[in-house]
C-alpha positions as CSV (number, residue, x, y, z in Angstrom):
1,M,0.0,0.0,0.0
2,A,1.2,3.4,-0.9
3,T,1.0,6.8,0.7
4,H,0.0,9.8,-1.5
5,D,1.2,13.2,-0.3
6,L,-1.1,16.0,-1.5
7,G,-0.7,19.7,-1.1
8,P,-1.9,23.0,-2.5
9,E,-0.3,22.1,-5.9
10,H,-2.9,19.3,-6.3
11,D,-5.9,21.7,-6.0
12,G,-8.4,21.0,-8.7
13,R,-6.8,17.7,-9.8
14,R,-8.2,14.3,-10.2
15,L,-6.0,11.5,-8.8
16,T,-6.1,7.7,-8.9
17,V,-5.3,5.6,-5.8
18,H,-5.7,2.0,-4.9
19,G,-8.0,0.7,-2.2
20,G,-6.1,0.6,1.1
21,D,-3.7,3.4,0.1
22,A,-3.1,6.2,2.5
23,V,-3.7,9.9,1.6
24,R,-1.8,12.6,3.5
25,L,-3.1,16.1,2.8
26,R,-0.8,19.0,3.9
27,L,-2.2,22.6,3.7
28,P,-0.7,25.8,5.1
29,E,-2.6,27.2,8.0
30,N,-2.2,30.0,10.5
31,P,-4.7,29.4,13.3
32,T,-3.4,32.4,15.2
33,T,-5.4,34.5,12.7
34,G,-8.5,32.5,13.4
35,Y,-8.4,30.8,10.0
36,R,-8.7,26.9,10.0
37,W,-9.4,24.3,7.4
38,Q,-13.0,23.0,7.4
39,W,-14.3,20.0,5.5
40,L,-17.0,20.9,3.0
41,D,-17.2,17.4,1.4
42,L,-15.7,14.2,2.8
43,D,-17.3,11.0,1.8
44,P,-17.3,8.8,5.0
45,R,-16.8,5.7,2.7
46,L,-13.4,7.1,1.8
47,A,-12.0,7.6,5.2
48,A,-11.4,4.5,7.2
49,T,-9.4,6.6,9.6
50,L,-9.2,10.4,9.7
51,E,-6.5,12.2,11.6
52,D,-6.2,15.9,11.9
53,E,-2.9,17.4,13.2
54,F,-1.4,20.9,13.2
55,Q,2.3,21.1,12.7
56,P,3.8,24.4,13.9
57,P,6.8,26.0,12.1
58,A,10.2,24.7,13.0
59,A,11.3,28.1,14.2
60,A,8.6,29.2,16.7
61,A,7.8,32.9,16.2
62,P,4.7,34.8,17.4
63,G,2.0,34.7,14.8
64,A,3.8,32.2,12.5
65,G,1.8,29.8,10.5
66,G,2.3,26.1,10.1
67,V,0.8,23.1,8.3
68,R,-2.5,21.3,8.8
69,I,-2.2,17.6,8.1
70,F,-5.1,15.3,7.4
71,R,-4.6,11.5,7.0
72,L,-7.2,9.3,5.3
73,R,-7.3,5.8,4.0
74,A,-9.0,4.9,0.7
75,V,-11.3,2.1,1.5
76,T,-14.2,2.1,-1.0
77,A,-13.8,2.0,-4.8
78,G,-15.3,4.9,-6.7
79,S,-14.9,8.6,-7.2
80,H,-14.7,10.7,-4.0
81,R,-14.6,14.5,-3.8
82,L,-12.5,16.1,-1.0
83,A,-13.3,19.7,-0.6
84,L,-12.1,22.1,2.2
85,R,-12.1,25.8,2.8
86,C,-10.0,27.9,5.1
87,V,-12.4,30.1,7.2
88,R,-12.8,31.7,10.6
89,M,-15.3,29.5,12.3
90,W,-17.3,32.4,13.6
91,Q,-17.5,33.8,10.0
92,A,-18.3,30.5,8.3
93,E,-20.8,32.2,5.9
94,G,-18.1,34.6,4.7
95,D,-15.6,34.3,1.9
96,P,-12.9,31.7,2.6
97,A,-9.3,32.8,2.7
98,A,-8.5,29.7,0.6
99,T,-10.2,26.6,-0.8
100,F,-8.9,23.2,-1.8
101,E,-10.6,20.4,-3.8
102,V,-9.5,17.2,-5.3
103,V,-11.3,14.1,-6.7
104,L,-9.8,10.7,-5.7
105,D,-10.7,7.8,-8.0
106,V,-10.2,4.8,-5.8
107,I,-9.8,1.5,-7.7
108,A,-10.2,-1.9,-6.2
109,D,-6.8,-3.2,-5.2
110,L,-6.1,-6.2,-7.4
111,R,-2.6,-6.6,-6.2
112,T,-1.8,-9.5,-4.0
113,P,0.4,-9.3,-0.9
114,G,4.0,-9.4,-1.9
115,D,3.3,-8.3,-5.4
116,P,5.5,-5.2,-6.1
117,S,3.4,-4.0,-9.0
């Protein structure tokens, strides 16, 4: 099983992954400004596990941003839309500071254990 690293450069793309593969989404975030990434669309059939972690910058500085990391596991074959927006939670109806969307096409894993292909 593979791990697919996604970031802002994948916004708007369509990607193919195998069932059982891990997806790690890394998006810049600065929660000190009040802006946080919020899921708009996450098919629960996609995420066997969902982790949400904030990684602060290596050099701690007041007001410095970091990276929000989401981890998912592709479990159900089909097309799944992942959509997020970076908003202040108390202004959720306002314009987002940023958006991110990707479509994952999960294909049934036909590989057998030990098969390197």
